[in-house]
Structure formats: structure tokens, C-alpha cells
N, C-alpha and C positions, 0 to 999 in steps of 0.2 A: 533338927538335922543335924546329929552325927548317929542318932540312930537311923537315919535312912539314911543315911553313906554303910553304917556298917551294914548293913540288911543289902545295897546291891554291891561290894566287893564279896561278903558270903554267898549272894548270888552267880555272882560272877567266877568268884574260886571254886565251886560247890562240882558247876557245867566245868570247867577247865581241868580237874581236877575228874572228872568221869571224862569229861575227852579220854583226856590222854591215858583211863588207865584200861577202856573201852579200842582206843587207836588201837593202845600196845598190844593186846590179846586178839583182837581184829588182825592185824597185821602177822601177827604170826603166823593163827589160824593158814592167812595167803599162806604161807610161807613155807607152813606145814602140808602142802599139797605137793609140792615136790621135796621134802625136807623129810624127816619120820619124824612122824610125830601125830598128835590126834588132835589130825585135822577139821576132820567131823565134829568133836566134843571146841574146841576150840575156836571156831569161826563163831555158832550160833551164841556163844560164852559171852566173847564181843559183840559178837549185837547185839543179846541183849543186859550190859553194862552202857553201847548205849541209848539202849531203847527209852532205859532210863529219861532218861536229858531227852535226847533226840526224837520227832513225830519219824523225821524219816525211817533213823531204824528198829524204832517200829514193826510198819511195815517191811525193813525189807524182815522181818528175824516175823512177821507174820508169813510173807510172800514162803520164805522160806520151808519153813514148818510144813503151810501149804502143800507145795511138790513134796515134799517126802514124807507122807501120808499117804501120794495121789502112786509112788515112785513105788513107796512099801507095800500099799493094796496088787504092785501091778505086778510085783516080786508070789507074795501071797496068792493070787489068781494062777501065776504061771505055776508056780510049786504045784499047787494043788491038780495039779491038770496031768 
């Protein structure tokens, strides 16, 4: 019984720590859109931290990655013309 309670507490604490760390980095990245700083690095980093524990963050990160790939391909195609 004690081991089960420890396991549940550990999981909840881990989830809370990941949410706090990832949320902080993500919010800092969003703030860096208007403030000086590397928002392009911080936002995916925050989503990557959150994706360790949350599926919605993983979906957002996948979507961001795909859109970035498409934008880069369009930019390269336009630069070579």
C-alpha cells in the first residue's frame, strides 16, 4: 500500500515538475516574440519538455516541425529561382 502511494505521488510530482518547467520555458518563448530573445529556440524547447508528459504538446511540436520544414523548403525554392 505504501509503495503504491509512493508511486502515485512520484508520478504526480514528476508530471507537475515537467508541466512547470515546460510551461515556464514555453511562456518565456512566447514573451520573446515581442521581447528580445531567441523565441524560435525557446518555444520548441518548451514544447519538447512538455511533450515528455503531454500528448497535446507532442502534437503541437509535430505540427510546428512540419510547418517549419515546409517554410524552409519554400524559402529554399524561392532563393534558388
